[in-house]
Backbone of each chain as ProteinMPNN parsed JSONL, in Angstrom:
{"seq_chain_A": "DVKVTQSSRYLVKRTGEKVFLECVQDMDHENMFWYRQDPGLGLRLIYFSYDVKMKEKGDIPEGYSVSREKKERFSLILESASTNQTSMYLCASTRADMNTEAFFGQGTRLTVV", "coords_chain_A": {"N_chain_A": [[-16.24, -11.059, 6.988], [-14.334, -8.76, 6.654], [-14.147, -5.844, 4.991], [-12.956, -3.581, 2.546], [-14.667, -1.69, 0.129], [-14.371, -0.42, -2.897], [-16.162, 1.901, -5.452], [-16.078, 1.329, -8.13], [-14.586, -0.791, -10.211], [-13.27, -0.055, -12.979], [-12.844, 2.566, -14.63], [-13.542, 5.13, -17.425], [-12.682, 8.148, -18.645], [-13.33, 11.593, -20.04], [-10.486, 14.26, -20.906], [-10.518, 16.974, -18.726], [-13.282, 16.388, -17.391], [-14.934, 15.91, -14.061], [-14.194, 13.762, -11.788], [-15.584, 11.039, -9.43], [-14.303, 8.971, -7.036], [-15.101, 6.692, -5.085], [-15.537, 4.897, -1.751], [-15.766, 2.717, 0.635], [-15.924, 1.155, 4.108], [-16.499, -1.298, 5.933], [-15.406, -1.438, 8.985], [-15.469, 0.246, 10.664], [-13.247, 2.172, 10.89], [-10.873, 4.515, 11.945], [-9.223, 6.014, 10.006], [-8.677, 6.798, 7.09], [-7.367, 6.221, 3.667], [-6.045, 7.092, 0.489], [-4.003, 5.799, -2.413], [-2.262, 6.214, -5.105], [-1.096, 4.068, -7.553], [1.776, 3.132, -9.705], [3.386, 2.025, -12.399], [6.441, 0.321, -11.139], [6.538, 2.52, -9.478], [5.658, 2.176, -7.075], [2.848, 2.258, -4.625], [1.621, 5.607, -4.296], [1.168, 7.979, -1.463], [-1.898, 9.958, -1.739], [-4.638, 11.352, -0.372], [-5.119, 11.845, 3.213], [-7.431, 10.375, 5.699], [-7.964, 10.944, 9.172], [-10.614, 11.248, 10.345], [-13.677, 11.736, 10.786], [-14.573, 14.837, 8.555], [-11.518, 15.569, 8.64], [-8.857, 16.18, 6.9], [-5.593, 15.152, 5.609], [-2.751, 16.108, 3.301], [-1.002, 14.027, 1.104], [1.507, 12.563, -0.527], [1.533, 13.43, -2.775], [-0.419, 15.696, -4.023], [-1.211, 17.524, -5.669], [-4.29, 18.068, -7.894], [-5.871, 16.738, -6.672], [-9.007, 16.578, -4.675], [-10.521, 15.809, -1.516], [-12.916, 14.137, 0.575], [-14.972, 13.323, 3.131], [-17.08, 13.062, 5.092], [-18.598, 11.216, 6.468], [-18.01, 8.607, 8.614], [-17.746, 6.052, 7.602], [-17.06, 6.254, 4.867], [-15.041, 7.278, 2.354], [-14.183, 9.714, -0.332], [-12.196, 10.156, -3.322], [-11.612, 12.672, -5.244], [-11.396, 13.847, -8.269], [-10.869, 16.964, -9.709], [-10.423, 18.508, -12.306], [-10.126, 16.181, -14.877], [-7.07, 14.888, -16.26], [-4.757, 13.483, -18.48], [-2.623, 12.383, -17.234], [-3.393, 11.587, -15.122], [-4.241, 9.094, -15.39], [-3.88, 5.845, -13.834], [-3.841, 3.501, -11.453], [-6.013, 3.438, -8.656], [-5.953, 2.729, -5.105], [-7.94, 2.553, -2.387], [-7.66, 2.596, 1.477], [-8.388, 1.56, 4.723], [-7.628, 1.956, 8.463], [-6.997, 0.77, 11.894], [-7.246, 3.445, 14.374], [-5.281, 2.716, 15.99], [-3.631, 0.729, 15.133], [-1.923, 1.415, 13.071], [-0.281, 0.433, 11.267], [-1.421, -2.264, 9.991], [-3.374, -2.04, 7.093], [-5.946, -2.5, 5.264], [-6.993, -2.72, 1.832], [-9.135, -1.969, -0.697], [-10.035, -3.221, -3.628], [-9.511, -1.536, -5.912], [-9.15, 0.783, -8.114], [-9.119, 1.074, -11.638], [-8.144, 3.628, -13.51], [-8.943, 5.187, -16.522], [-7.981, 8.307, -18.323], [-9.045, 9.811, -21.326]], "CA_chain_A": [[-15.491, -10.739, 6.243], [-14.111, -7.145, 6.823], [-14.291, -5.158, 3.46], [-13.079, -1.841, 1.941], [-15.145, -1.707, -1.58], [-14.528, 0.969, -4.198], [-17.451, 2.136, -6.439], [-15.5, 1.148, -9.785], [-13.166, -1.541, -10.656], [-12.665, 0.294, -14.035], [-13.547, 4.086, -15.988], [-12.845, 6.007, -18.401], [-13.147, 9.531, -18.226], [-12.437, 12.3, -20.828], [-9.786, 14.942, -20.065], [-11.524, 17.736, -17.976], [-14.078, 15.803, -16.606], [-14.704, 15.981, -12.548], [-14.316, 12.676, -11.511], [-15.381, 10.853, -7.991], [-13.814, 7.905, -6.691], [-16.066, 6.513, -3.78], [-14.503, 4.253, -1.077], [-16.766, 2.642, 1.887], [-15.109, 0.452, 4.648], [-17.17, -1.275, 7.186], [-15.129, -2.077, 10.053], [-15.112, 1.022, 11.649], [-12.162, 2.084, 11.059], [-10.959, 5.605, 12.093], [-8.508, 6.094, 9.209], [-8.899, 6.022, 5.714], [-6.182, 6.491, 2.715], [-5.881, 6.888, -0.869], [-3.175, 5.932, -2.882], [-2.154, 5.694, -6.973], [0.032, 2.588, -8.186], [2.407, 2.843, -11.379], [4.65, 0.68, -12.044], [7.969, 0.923, -10.921], [6.741, 3.508, -8.515], [5.034, 1.342, -5.772], [2.082, 3.117, -4.138], [1.766, 6.969, -3.474], [0.115, 8.316, -1.207], [-2.792, 11.131, -2.32], [-4.717, 12.197, 0.669], [-5.584, 10.439, 4.154], [-7.964, 11.465, 6.568], [-7.855, 10.652, 10.537], [-11.558, 11.687, 11.343], [-14.868, 12.421, 9.788], [-14.07, 15.898, 8.087], [-10.727, 15.859, 8.551], [-7.923, 15.154, 5.68], [-4.259, 15.643, 5.653], [-2.538, 15.92, 2.217], [-0.295, 13.239, 1.209], [3.086, 13.06, -1.275], [0.951, 13.964, -4.368], [-2.41, 16.178, -3.615], [-2.133, 18.095, -7.133], [-4.923, 17.846, -8.939], [-7.234, 15.944, -5.988], [-9.33, 16.715, -3.431], [-11.39, 14.348, -0.924], [-14.461, 14.364, 0.862], [-15.298, 12.783, 4.238], [-18.496, 13.291, 5.743], [-19.201, 10.052, 7.087], [-17.192, 7.669, 8.882], [-17.421, 5.176, 6.757], [-16.761, 6.468, 3.293], [-14.106, 8.524, 1.776], [-14.332, 10.217, -1.549], [-11.259, 10.88, -3.685], [-12.509, 13.926, -6.381], [-10.491, 14.979, -9.918], [-11.362, 18.248, -10.211], [-10.737, 18.527, -14.139], [-9.203, 14.996, -14.988], [-5.719, 14.659, -17.319], [-4.069, 12.14, -19.1], [-1.337, 12.022, -16.532], [-4.024, 10.956, -13.632], [-4.354, 7.722, -15.247], [-3.574, 5.258, -12.806], [-4.905, 2.672, -10.33], [-6.37, 4.288, -7.478], [-6.538, 2.139, -4.135], [-8.294, 2.719, -0.934], [-7.337, 1.517, 2.501], [-8.6, 2.206, 5.81], [-6.661, 0.784, 9.467], [-7.611, 1.528, 12.858], [-6.27, 4.602, 14.986], [-4.351, 2.467, 17.112], [-3.337, -0.245, 14.904], [-2.042, 1.541, 11.72], [0.414, -0.628, 10.013], [-2.629, -3.466, 9.25], [-4.521, -1.523, 6.269], [-7.182, -3.159, 4.276], [-7.056, -2.503, 0.832], [-9.858, -2.34, -1.454], [-9.766, -3.761, -5.191], [-8.668, -0.799, -6.697], [-10.029, 1.493, -9.626], [-8.582, 1.138, -12.839], [-8.633, 4.956, -14.261], [-8.338, 6.22, -17.95], [-8.464, 9.465, -19.029], [-9.126, 10.109, -22.659]], "C_chain_A": [[-15.246, -9.449, 6.649], [-13.796, -6.937, 5.203], [-14.028, -3.691, 3.336], [-13.841, -2.418, 0.125], [-15.144, -0.065, -1.748], [-15.565, 0.602, -5.127], [-17.029, 1.436, -7.528], [-14.413, 0.156, -9.717], [-12.734, -0.979, -12.132], [-13.356, 1.658, -14.32], [-12.772, 4.403, -16.361], [-13.765, 7.142, -18.431], [-12.335, 10.624, -19.419], [-11.815, 13.377, -19.667], [-10.901, 16.227, -19.498], [-13.159, 17.887, -17.058], [-13.718, 15.919, -14.68], [-14.635, 14.355, -12.137], [-14.348, 11.75, -9.986], [-15.023, 9.318, -8.113], [-14.19, 7.62, -5.222], [-15.35, 5.219, -2.636], [-15.684, 3.622, 0.164], [-16.097, 1.273, 2.448], [-16.304, 0.165, 6.145], [-16.741, -1.73, 8.403], [-14.826, -0.833, 10.927], [-13.777, 1.774, 11.858], [-11.828, 3.77, 11.077], [-9.902, 6.056, 10.835], [-8.681, 5.799, 7.645], [-8.079, 6.722, 4.856], [-6.685, 6.4, 1.142], [-4.846, 6.852, -2.155], [-3.289, 5.789, -4.66], [-1.32, 4.791, -6.792], [0.217, 2.802, -9.156], [3.64, 2.179, -11.011], [6.079, 1.576, -11.995], [7.738, 2.053, -9.745], [5.925, 3.615, -7.236], [3.47, 2.529, -5.178], [2.028, 4.482, -3.43], [0.92, 8.157, -2.937], [-0.738, 9.92, -1.71], [-2.893, 11.853, -1.202], [-5.24, 10.838, 1.818], [-6.546, 11.167, 5.114], [-8.531, 10.503, 7.907], [-9.3, 10.357, 11.136], [-12.13, 11.772, 10.251], [-14.468, 14.146, 9.83], [-12.367, 16.316, 8.236], [-9.856, 14.92, 7.436], [-6.516, 16.082, 6.006], [-3.712, 15.449, 3.941], [-1.28, 14.905, 2.69], [0.994, 13.66, 0.342], [2.788, 13.681, -2.27], [-0.98, 14.26, -4.358], [-3.083, 16.627, -4.711], [-3.095, 17.355, -8.107], [-6.196, 17.167, -8.297], [-7.462, 17.035, -4.673], [-10.253, 15.332, -2.954], [-12.766, 14.87, 0.178], [-14.648, 13.195, 2.37], [-16.283, 13.303, 5.076], [-19.378, 12.143, 6.708], [-17.867, 9.194, 7.431], [-16.563, 6.375, 7.833], [-17.063, 5.364, 4.808], [-15.624, 7.94, 3.524], [-13.887, 8.441, -0.117], [-13.241, 10.94, -2.295], [-12.067, 11.766, -5.249], [-10.954, 14.15, -7.185], [-11.139, 16.37, -10.417], [-11.732, 18.393, -11.442], [-9.099, 16.907, -14.258], [-8.147, 15.251, -16.009], [-5.363, 13.554, -17.206], [-3.258, 12.129, -17.936], [-2.224, 11.662, -15.052], [-4.339, 9.414, -13.875], [-3.6, 6.673, -14.706], [-4.547, 4.035, -11.858], [-4.568, 3.542, -9.551], [-6.526, 2.721, -6.347], [-6.491, 3.181, -2.878], [-8.157, 2.099, 0.113], [-7.704, 2.521, 3.671], [-7.753, 1.038, 7.383], [-7.485, 1.767, 11.126], [-6.805, 2.574, 13.428], [-4.933, 4.241, 15.634], [-3.669, 1.196, 16.831], [-2.64, 0.287, 13.259], [-0.848, 1.14, 10.898], [-0.265, -1.712, 9.355], [-3.55, -2.3, 8.644], [-5.063, -2.769, 5.373], [-7.338, -2.662, 3.391], [-8.579, -2.678, 0.532], [-9.461, -2.82, -2.836], [-8.865, -3.291, -5.933], [-9.472, -0.311, -7.906], [-9.009, 1.737, -10.518], [-9.041, 2.552, -13.444], [-8.137, 4.986, -15.171], [-8.56, 7.168, -18.233], [-8.278, 9.258, -20.328], [-8.788, 11.644, -22.871]], "O_chain_A": [[-16.266, -8.938, 7.113], [-13.306, -7.758, 4.428], [-14.679, -2.79, 3.863], [-13.482, -3.282, -0.676], [-15.585, 0.93, -1.172], [-15.858, -0.523, -5.531], [-17.952, 0.739, -7.95], [-13.368, 0.416, -9.121], [-11.706, -1.52, -12.539], [-14.578, 1.685, -14.176], [-11.58, 4.273, -16.082], [-14.988, 7.219, -18.318], [-11.133, 10.571, -19.676], [-12.095, 13.545, -18.48], [-12.046, 16.279, -19.946], [-13.8, 18.765, -16.481], [-12.605, 15.985, -14.157], [-15.701, 13.888, -12.538], [-13.291, 11.695, -9.358], [-15.359, 8.587, -9.045], [-13.668, 8.222, -4.284], [-14.402, 4.652, -3.18], [-16.529, 4.461, 0.474], [-15.745, 0.384, 1.673], [-16.745, 0.949, 6.985], [-17.534, -2.425, 9.038], [-13.995, -0.903, 11.833], [-13.316, 1.933, 12.988], [-12.474, 4.423, 10.258], [-10.02, 7.263, 11.048], [-8.796, 4.679, 7.149], [-7.941, 7.912, 5.141], [-7.611, 5.689, 0.755], [-4.851, 7.828, -2.904], [-4.25, 5.338, -5.284], [-0.749, 4.747, -5.702], [-0.736, 2.815, -9.935], [4.405, 1.922, -10.081], [6.554, 2.632, -12.412], [8.722, 2.45, -9.12], [5.605, 4.598, -6.568], [3.427, 3.672, -5.635], [2.306, 4.6, -2.237], [0.251, 8.987, -3.554], [-0.052, 10.9, -2.0], [-2.063, 12.662, -0.787], [-5.551, 9.661, 1.633], [-6.476, 12.381, 5.303], [-9.318, 9.567, 7.773], [-9.466, 9.572, 12.07], [-11.659, 11.858, 9.117], [-14.128, 14.697, 10.877], [-12.051, 17.457, 7.897], [-9.94, 13.729, 7.135], [-6.398, 17.222, 6.456], [-4.325, 14.59, 3.308], [-0.725, 14.801, 3.784], [1.49, 14.784, 0.409], [3.575, 14.479, -2.779], [-2.036, 13.65, -4.524], [-4.266, 16.562, -5.044], [-2.854, 16.405, -8.852], [-7.256, 16.983, -8.896], [-6.749, 17.808, -4.033], [-10.575, 14.318, -3.573], [-13.3, 15.974, 0.29], [-14.207, 12.066, 2.156], [-15.919, 14.191, 5.847], [-20.405, 12.24, 7.378], [-16.886, 9.115, 6.692], [-15.445, 5.985, 7.497], [-16.91, 4.554, 3.894], [-15.468, 8.914, 4.26], [-13.577, 7.512, -0.863], [-13.14, 12.154, -2.119], [-12.91, 11.313, -6.023], [-9.844, 14.49, -6.776], [-11.797, 16.59, -11.434], [-12.897, 18.43, -11.839], [-7.919, 16.769, -13.934], [-8.561, 16.095, -16.804], [-5.484, 12.746, -16.285], [-3.636, 11.011, -17.587], [-1.615, 11.5, -13.994], [-4.616, 8.615, -12.98], [-2.475, 6.585, -15.198], [-5.77, 3.932, -11.771], [-3.552, 4.232, -9.462], [-7.14, 1.739, -6.767], [-5.71, 4.048, -2.486], [-8.47, 0.911, 0.033], [-7.5, 3.733, 3.725], [-7.451, -0.155, 7.342], [-8.129, 2.801, 11.301], [-5.648, 2.666, 13.017], [-3.924, 4.922, 15.814], [-3.169, 0.525, 17.733], [-2.861, -0.453, 12.301], [-0.617, 1.688, 9.82], [0.155, -2.133, 8.278], [-4.33, -1.667, 9.355], [-4.461, -3.765, 4.97], [-8.039, -1.684, 3.651], [-9.28, -3.366, 1.274], [-8.253, -2.712, -3.048], [-7.897, -3.823, -6.476], [-10.301, -0.977, -8.527], [-8.089, 2.513, -10.261], [-10.198, 2.667, -13.848], [-6.913, 4.861, -15.175], [-9.737, 7.208, -18.59], [-7.345, 8.515, -20.633], [-8.802, 12.129, -24.002]]}, "seq_chain_B": "GESVGLHLPTLSVQEGDNSIINCAYSNSASDYFIWYKQESGKGPQFIIDIRSNMDKRQGQRVTVLLNKTVKHLSLQIAATQPGDSAVYFCAENGSSYKLIFGSGTRLLVRP", "coords_chain_B": {"N_chain_B": [[14.376, 13.282, 3.312], [11.216, 11.158, 3.648], [11.493, 7.905, 2.092], [11.221, 4.413, 1.004], [13.147, 1.905, -0.25], [13.873, -0.65, -2.779], [15.851, -3.364, -3.85], [15.969, -5.572, -5.444], [13.986, -5.86, -8.35], [12.26, -8.204, -9.457], [12.369, -11.537, -8.076], [12.846, -14.699, -9.112], [11.995, -17.885, -8.12], [12.599, -21.42, -7.147], [9.719, -23.332, -6.599], [9.452, -24.349, -3.176], [11.567, -23.963, -2.466], [13.579, -21.435, -0.489], [12.262, -18.273, -0.228], [13.997, -14.733, -0.094], [13.03, -11.37, 0.171], [14.298, -8.416, -0.018], [14.818, -5.185, 1.329], [15.616, -1.619, 1.35], [15.428, 1.35, 3.681], [14.87, 4.723, 4.553], [14.421, 6.176, 6.627], [14.912, 6.562, 9.818], [13.606, 7.304, 11.825], [11.127, 5.873, 11.926], [8.402, 3.715, 13.423], [7.55, 1.175, 13.157], [7.75, -1.086, 10.426], [6.688, -2.846, 7.668], [5.538, -5.633, 5.942], [3.999, -5.875, 2.879], [1.81, -8.006, 0.985], [0.617, -8.124, -2.681], [-1.333, -9.804, -4.988], [-2.241, -10.511, -7.954], [-4.798, -8.561, -9.731], [-5.779, -7.783, -6.828], [-5.968, -5.554, -4.396], [-3.444, -4.532, -1.995], [-2.514, -7.275, 0.385], [-2.129, -6.987, 4.49], [0.855, -8.96, 5.682], [2.938, -8.852, 7.866], [4.565, -7.485, 10.681], [7.052, -5.251, 11.827], [8.394, -3.865, 14.991], [10.685, -1.539, 15.625], [12.376, -1.627, 17.331], [12.966, -4.343, 17.299], [14.759, -6.834, 16.118], [13.858, -9.196, 15.069], [10.919, -10.73, 13.43], [9.002, -13.384, 13.803], [6.143, -15.204, 11.914], [4.069, -17.239, 10.277], [5.061, -19.533, 8.265], [6.811, -16.988, 7.253], [9.371, -14.551, 7.73], [10.497, -11.733, 8.941], [12.87, -9.792, 9.528], [15.295, -7.051, 10.757], [17.45, -4.948, 10.33], [19.152, -2.516, 11.948], [21.226, -0.946, 11.855], [22.291, -0.682, 9.242], [19.952, 0.137, 7.464], [18.273, -1.644, 6.332], [15.833, -4.195, 5.601], [14.238, -7.38, 5.336], [12.425, -10.18, 3.762], [11.923, -12.987, 4.768], [10.271, -16.046, 3.219], [9.72, -19.335, 3.379], [10.067, -22.452, 2.161], [8.979, -21.758, -0.565], [5.702, -21.61, -2.239], [3.181, -21.989, -4.898], [1.301, -19.992, -4.423], [2.592, -18.455, -3.587], [3.531, -16.673, -5.27], [3.407, -13.093, -6.238], [3.737, -9.592, -6.215], [5.321, -8.023, -3.482], [5.461, -5.611, -1.041], [7.6, -3.826, 0.867], [6.964, -1.332, 3.776], [6.47, 1.382, 5.756], [5.798, 2.954, 8.614], [5.623, 6.068, 8.502], [5.957, 9.574, 9.625], [3.268, 11.109, 11.438], [-0.056, 9.448, 10.734], [0.91, 8.063, 8.472], [1.533, 5.67, 5.92], [4.268, 4.299, 4.127], [4.908, 3.285, 1.121], [7.279, 1.3, -0.695], [8.896, 0.39, -3.936], [8.28, -2.058, -4.719], [8.465, -5.576, -5.074], [8.473, -8.012, -7.679], [7.807, -11.374, -6.545], [8.625, -14.408, -8.302], [7.381, -17.795, -8.635], [8.684, -20.96, -10.0], [7.561, -23.973, -10.808]], "CA_chain_B": [[13.065, 12.499, 3.19], [11.083, 9.316, 4.074], [11.81, 6.825, 1.511], [11.697, 3.33, 0.905], [13.043, 1.112, -1.722], [13.87, -2.241, -2.468], [17.35, -3.692, -4.638], [15.178, -6.34, -6.828], [12.256, -5.636, -8.965], [12.039, -9.425, -9.961], [12.915, -12.453, -7.882], [12.245, -15.933, -9.611], [12.405, -18.93, -7.017], [11.851, -22.678, -7.487], [8.995, -24.215, -5.767], [10.006, -25.263, -2.14], [12.696, -23.351, -1.672], [13.329, -20.104, 0.311], [12.942, -17.146, -0.493], [14.682, -13.779, 0.211], [12.996, -10.41, -0.335], [15.188, -6.966, 0.809], [14.303, -3.428, 1.255], [16.102, -0.56, 2.121], [14.388, 2.151, 4.17], [15.847, 6.005, 5.059], [13.592, 7.176, 7.778], [15.543, 5.656, 10.915], [11.933, 7.355, 12.981], [9.938, 5.276, 11.599], [8.514, 2.772, 14.621], [7.261, -0.256, 12.385], [8.628, -1.629, 9.139], [5.258, -3.942, 7.269], [5.299, -6.215, 4.41], [2.686, -6.141, 2.065], [1.475, -8.769, -0.487], [-0.054, -8.057, -3.402], [-1.673, -10.694, -5.871], [-2.533, -9.936, -9.284], [-5.911, -7.727, -9.681], [-6.24, -7.25, -5.711], [-5.189, -4.74, -3.459], [-1.901, -5.161, -0.779], [-2.798, -7.584, 2.164], [-1.07, -7.004, 5.009], [2.023, -10.114, 5.81], [3.86, -8.719, 9.027], [5.125, -5.979, 10.78], [8.003, -5.577, 12.834], [8.653, -2.92, 15.346], [11.469, -1.033, 15.453], [13.172, -1.844, 18.669], [13.367, -5.647, 17.282], [15.293, -7.156, 15.007], [13.492, -10.486, 14.545], [9.686, -11.361, 14.598], [8.51, -15.112, 12.174], [5.16, -15.276, 11.406], [3.652, -18.463, 9.329], [6.368, -19.648, 7.034], [7.831, -15.952, 7.138], [10.417, -13.935, 8.695], [11.609, -10.124, 8.877], [14.38, -9.398, 9.696], [15.605, -5.751, 10.674], [19.041, -4.691, 10.62], [18.557, -0.798, 12.217], [22.795, -0.455, 11.758], [22.479, -0.483, 7.303], [18.562, 0.385, 6.935], [17.876, -2.679, 5.613], [15.058, -5.247, 5.791], [14.07, -8.245, 4.6], [11.171, -10.724, 4.502], [12.285, -14.358, 4.3], [9.365, -17.17, 2.851], [9.771, -20.6, 3.594], [9.207, -23.3, 1.279], [7.596, -20.954, -1.549], [4.768, -22.205, -2.899], [2.957, -20.388, -6.038], [0.416, -19.181, -4.036], [3.372, -16.85, -2.801], [3.654, -15.248, -6.627], [3.142, -11.747, -5.993], [4.441, -8.4, -6.128], [5.809, -7.817, -2.326], [5.769, -3.992, -0.513], [7.882, -3.259, 2.031], [6.3, -0.28, 3.744], [6.607, 1.993, 6.811], [4.849, 4.065, 9.187], [6.411, 7.256, 9.119], [5.296, 10.377, 10.692], [1.307, 10.979, 11.42], [-0.849, 7.912, 10.418], [0.831, 7.718, 6.876], [2.196, 4.222, 5.641], [5.049, 5.047, 2.739], [5.667, 2.408, 0.77], [8.199, 0.86, -1.767], [8.256, 0.397, -5.341], [8.003, -3.641, -4.865], [9.594, -6.97, -5.546], [7.764, -9.72, -7.573], [8.186, -12.703, -6.759], [7.598, -15.763, -9.661], [7.483, -19.257, -8.397], [8.888, -21.754, -10.923], [6.789, -25.052, -10.689]], "C_chain_B": [[12.971, 11.352, 3.518], [11.267, 8.796, 2.669], [11.733, 5.822, 1.39], [12.196, 2.462, -0.005], [13.47, -0.169, -1.722], [15.268, -2.55, -3.795], [16.885, -4.365, -5.773], [14.033, -5.988, -7.374], [12.052, -6.806, -9.44], [12.947, -10.347, -9.252], [12.462, -13.947, -8.269], [13.313, -17.354, -8.219], [11.946, -20.529, -7.689], [11.015, -23.316, -6.565], [9.873, -24.517, -4.37], [11.422, -24.728, -1.531], [12.55, -21.876, -1.09], [13.591, -18.952, -0.568], [12.737, -15.546, 0.376], [14.291, -11.757, -0.092], [13.951, -9.422, 0.212], [14.833, -5.828, 0.518], [15.372, -2.911, 1.803], [15.032, 0.513, 2.806], [15.76, 3.354, 4.182], [15.16, 6.716, 6.354], [13.934, 6.574, 9.081], [14.089, 6.134, 12.126], [11.206, 6.859, 12.909], [10.228, 4.051, 12.984], [7.7, 1.932, 13.737], [7.856, -0.126, 10.787], [7.218, -2.82, 9.104], [5.898, -4.096, 6.172], [4.012, -6.599, 4.148], [2.597, -7.581, 0.693], [0.272, -8.483, -1.434], [-0.437, -8.903, -4.722], [-2.21, -9.949, -7.049], [-4.433, -9.924, -9.392], [-6.922, -7.812, -8.164], [-5.382, -6.286, -5.444], [-3.793, -5.304, -2.504], [-2.947, -5.551, 0.149], [-1.785, -7.708, 3.244], [-0.24, -8.197, 5.409], [2.093, -9.879, 7.434], [4.152, -7.787, 9.176], [6.213, -6.056, 11.796], [8.334, -3.996, 13.41], [10.066, -2.328, 15.279], [12.908, -1.359, 16.321], [13.391, -3.444, 18.522], [14.031, -5.792, 15.994], [15.111, -8.43, 14.142], [12.006, -10.923, 14.717], [9.347, -12.876, 13.029], [6.821, -14.858, 12.808], [4.691, -16.917, 10.824], [4.083, -18.545, 8.474], [6.665, -18.332, 6.622], [8.201, -15.479, 8.214], [10.81, -12.865, 8.465], [12.287, -10.227, 9.699], [14.761, -7.792, 9.627], [16.994, -5.636, 10.983], [19.129, -3.12, 10.642], [20.53, -0.064, 11.716], [22.342, -0.008, 10.112], [20.604, -0.254, 7.076], [18.261, -0.493, 6.419], [16.537, -3.917, 6.524], [14.486, -6.364, 5.014], [12.969, -9.157, 5.334], [11.665, -12.159, 3.599], [10.509, -15.205, 4.055], [10.08, -18.614, 2.871], [9.04, -21.398, 3.02], [8.085, -22.859, 0.413], [6.746, -22.166, -1.841], [3.977, -21.174, -4.318], [2.011, -20.174, -6.076], [0.924, -17.81, -3.537], [3.471, -15.743, -4.116], [2.952, -14.382, -6.189], [4.062, -10.265, -6.23], [4.531, -8.222, -4.267], [6.257, -6.27, -1.834], [6.379, -4.079, 0.72], [7.668, -1.671, 2.38], [7.064, 0.328, 5.687], [5.956, 2.754, 7.257], [5.284, 5.049, 9.28], [5.821, 8.247, 9.8], [3.57, 10.356, 10.397], [1.237, 9.664, 11.478], [-0.792, 7.98, 9.024], [1.764, 6.316, 6.647], [2.804, 4.644, 4.353], [5.689, 3.454, 2.491], [6.52, 2.302, -0.383], [7.807, 0.507, -3.013], [7.869, -1.237, -5.754], [9.001, -4.536, -5.367], [8.285, -7.995, -6.361], [8.719, -10.734, -7.832], [7.656, -13.852, -7.364], [8.278, -16.904, -8.897], [8.037, -20.226, -9.653], [8.551, -22.973, -10.31], [8.46, -26.273, -10.565]], "O_chain_B": [[13.875, 10.538, 3.709], [11.09, 9.759, 1.923], [12.806, 5.592, 1.947], [11.303, 2.217, -0.815], [13.448, -0.818, -0.675], [15.427, -1.654, -4.625], [17.187, -4.014, -6.913], [13.049, -5.826, -6.653], [11.266, -6.553, -10.353], [14.149, -10.265, -9.507], [11.554, -14.366, -7.551], [14.448, -17.55, -7.784], [11.096, -20.687, -8.566], [11.585, -23.907, -5.648], [11.019, -24.934, -4.538], [12.07, -25.003, -0.522], [11.51, -21.232, -1.226], [14.538, -18.662, -1.299], [11.828, -15.212, 1.136], [15.169, -10.99, -0.486], [14.492, -9.896, 1.211], [14.531, -5.507, -0.631], [16.066, -3.517, 2.62], [13.855, 0.478, 2.448], [16.962, 3.188, 3.978], [15.544, 7.765, 6.872], [12.979, 5.928, 9.513], [13.699, 5.41, 13.043], [10.275, 7.057, 13.689], [11.279, 3.613, 13.451], [6.638, 2.553, 13.772], [8.297, 0.878, 10.228], [6.801, -3.462, 10.068], [6.571, -3.299, 5.519], [3.196, -7.289, 4.76], [3.355, -7.823, -0.247], [-0.892, -8.586, -1.048], [0.294, -8.609, -5.668], [-2.582, -8.779, -6.956], [-5.178, -10.886, -9.207], [-8.151, -7.877, -8.112], [-4.303, -6.089, -6.004], [-3.36, -6.456, -2.497], [-3.86, -4.876, 0.624], [-0.753, -8.361, 3.09], [-1.191, -8.951, 5.614], [1.432, -10.578, 8.203], [4.184, -6.958, 8.267], [6.202, -6.99, 12.597], [8.507, -3.053, 12.638], [10.704, -3.071, 14.533], [14.09, -1.319, 15.981], [13.946, -3.988, 19.477], [13.902, -5.058, 15.015], [15.692, -8.774, 13.113], [11.648, -11.403, 15.793], [9.511, -13.004, 11.816], [6.493, -14.426, 13.913], [5.423, -17.776, 11.315], [3.759, -17.769, 7.574], [6.85, -18.317, 5.405], [7.761, -15.691, 9.344], [11.686, -12.858, 7.6], [12.121, -10.922, 10.701], [14.573, -7.218, 8.554], [17.553, -6.26, 11.885], [19.174, -2.473, 9.596], [20.813, 1.079, 11.357], [22.061, 1.179, 9.947], [20.254, -0.859, 6.062], [17.59, -0.046, 5.489], [16.487, -4.267, 7.703], [14.264, -6.085, 3.836], [12.602, -9.184, 6.509], [11.753, -12.366, 2.389], [9.612, -14.834, 4.812], [11.107, -18.763, 2.209], [7.81, -21.415, 3.069], [6.9, -23.189, 0.411], [7.025, -23.358, -1.714], [4.202, -19.994, -4.587], [1.391, -20.046, -7.132], [0.39, -16.742, -3.238], [3.486, -14.513, -4.084], [1.855, -14.67, -5.711], [5.274, -10.367, -6.424], [3.405, -8.368, -3.79], [7.32, -5.794, -2.231], [5.69, -4.416, 1.682], [8.04, -0.803, 1.591], [7.848, -0.233, 6.454], [5.332, 3.467, 6.471], [5.527, 5.262, 10.468], [5.062, 7.87, 10.694], [2.896, 9.82, 9.518], [2.016, 8.863, 11.995], [-1.786, 7.982, 8.299], [2.723, 6.118, 7.393], [2.129, 5.247, 3.519], [6.456, 2.745, 3.142], [6.51, 3.278, -1.134], [6.626, 0.313, -3.301], [7.319, -1.586, -6.798], [10.072, -4.296, -5.924], [7.382, -8.568, -5.752], [9.667, -10.989, -8.575], [6.537, -14.305, -7.122], [9.472, -16.941, -8.596], [7.32, -19.881, -10.592], [9.146, -23.216, -9.26], [8.327, -27.49, -10.435]]}, "name": "protein", "num_of_chains": 2, "seq": "DVKVTQSSRYLVKRTGEKVFLECVQDMDHENMFWYRQDPGLGLRLIYFSYDVKMKEKGDIPEGYSVSREKKERFSLILESASTNQTSMYLCASTRADMNTEAFFGQGTRLTVVGESVGLHLPTLSVQEGDNSIINCAYSNSASDYFIWYKQESGKGPQFIIDIRSNMDKRQGQRVTVLLNKTVKHLSLQIAATQPGDSAVYFCAENGSSYKLIFGSGTRLLVRP"}
């Protein structure tokens, strides 16, 4: 059974903390993505990566950075967490040649207090 | 710019009836249009996609229709079941590797 696994289901962090969200996929996919999901706004793309050490900004990259040191792992970093980054974060992966079928993790609900 | 939107935030249907979920898109350059289903507490799951040079594609109990003239996409679910209750997102693969999602429609199935 193919899997995208996010390290935490729920996180509570304080304003100003540096936060790491980890994502691992076991499908040898080339592409990996981080989205945030907010009510009424759907899924908005933060960053994506199409290869190891490669990354591109999505639609809302401000306040975030990413790291992809290994093909199977894609990390999202909140440099200094703020309350407006309270959200559901979803990681996804796709094959390079079949990028319509994304496999998602179960999501991380992050609350910044 | 690229954007995908939905007409209705919530759709309520009787079990056994057919459901139609609609979506409008703005980027005519997308190669594919896609539907995802998100059940409560889970990440979105791929349902079906349609290439931009097609106008209809059928899957198991689902049909996707693409009308490029009016930039409209729909998902039809036949004989809707309680397990179909979820939020449905349309998406398109815009420029580069990106998947761009709409805001979602919640489908409620009444017993």
